C-alpha positions in Angstrom: 30.8 4.7 -35.8 28.4 6.4 -35.1 25.8 3.8 -34.9 28.7 1.9 -32.4 28.2 4.7 -30.4 24.8 4.6 -30.3 24.5 0.9 -29.2 27.1 2.3 -26.1 24.5 5.0 -25.1 21.7 2.7 -25.1 23.6 0.2 -23.0 24.7 2.6 -20.8 20.4 3.9 -20.8 19.2 0.6 -19.9 21.5 0.1 -17.0 20.4 3.6 -15.7 17.0 2.4 -16.2 17.7 -0.7 -13.9 19.8 0.8 -11.6 16.4 3.3 -11.2 14.1 0.4 -10.8 16.5 -1.3 -8.2 16.2 2.1 -6.1 12.5 1.8 -6.5 11.7 -1.3 -5.3 14.2 -0.4 -2.3 12.5 2.5 -1.4 8.7 0.8 -2.1 10.3 -2.0 0.3 11.4 0.3 3.0 8.1 2.1 3.0 6.2 -1.4 3.5 9.1 -2.2 6.5 8.1 1.2 7.7 4.9 0.9 7.7 4.6 -3.0 9.0 6.7 -1.6 11.9 3.8 1.1 12.7 1.1 -1.7 12.5 3.2 -3.9 14.4 3.0 -0.7 17.3 -0.5 0.1 17.0 -1.2 -3.7 18.0 0.8 -3.1 20.5 -0.9 -0.5 22.3 -3.9 -1.9 21.5 -3.4 -5.0 23.2 -2.0 -2.9 26.5 -5.5 -1.2 26.2 -7.2 -4.1 25.9 -5.8 -5.6 28.9 -6.1 -2.5 30.9 -10.0 -2.8 30.1 -11.2 -5.9 31.6 -13.6 -6.6 28.8 -15.3 -9.9 28.6 -14.2 -12.6 26.8 -16.8 -12.8 24.4 -16.5 -9.2 23.4 -13.0 -9.5 23.4 -13.6 -12.0 20.6 -15.7 -9.5 18.7 -13.0 -7.0 18.9 -10.3 -9.1 18.0 -12.7 -10.5 14.8 -13.7 -6.8 13.8 -9.5 -5.4 14.5 -8.6 -8.5 11.9 -11.0 -7.7 9.0 -10.2 -3.5 9.6 -6.3 -5.0 8.9 -7.0 -7.1 6.5 -9.0 -4.2 4.9 -5.9 -2.4 5.4 -3.5 -4.7 3.5 -5.4 -5.5 0.8 -5.8 -1.5 0.2 -2.1 -1.1 0.5 -1.4 -4.2 -1.9 -4.0 -3.0 -4.4 -2.1 0.6 -4.2 1.5 -1.3 -5.0 0.6 -3.4 -7.6 -1.4 -0.3 -9.6 2.0 1.7 -8.8 3.9 -1.1 -10.6 1.6 -1.2 -13.5 1.8 2.5 -13.7 5.9 2.2 -13.5 5.7 0.0 -16.7 3.1 1.4 -18.6 5.0 4.5 -18.8 8.5 2.9 -19.3 6.6 0.9 -22.5 5.4 4.2 -23.9 9.1 5.8 -23.3 10.4 2.7 -25.3 7.7 2.9 -27.7 9.1 7.2 -27.8 12.8 6.1 -28.4 11.6 3.3 -30.9 9.6 6.4 -32.7 12.1 9.0 -33.2 14.5 6.5 -34.2 12.6 5.7 -37.2 11.9 9.9 -38.0 15.6 10.1 -37.8 
C-alpha cells in the first residue's frame, strides 16, 4: 500500500516539475519578447536620429555596419546566456534526481 502511494507521490512531483519548467520557459519567452521590443524601439530612435542628421551616404553605410555588428554581438551574448541558463537548470534537475535516487537507496 505504501509503495502504491509513493508511486502517486512521484507522479505528482513529476507533474509539478513539468509545470514549473513550462512556467520558466514562458518567463524566458516573455523576457526575450520584451528585449526584442526594446531593441526595435532603440532601432526606430536611431533611425530617426539618422534621418535628422543628414549624414553622407558613405558614412551612413559605415554606421549601419557598425550598428549591425553591435546587434549581432548583443544577440550572441543573449543566446549564450540563455543556453547557459538552460544547461544550469538541467544540471540542477539531474542533481536533484540523483539525490532522490540516493535517498531511496538509503531507505
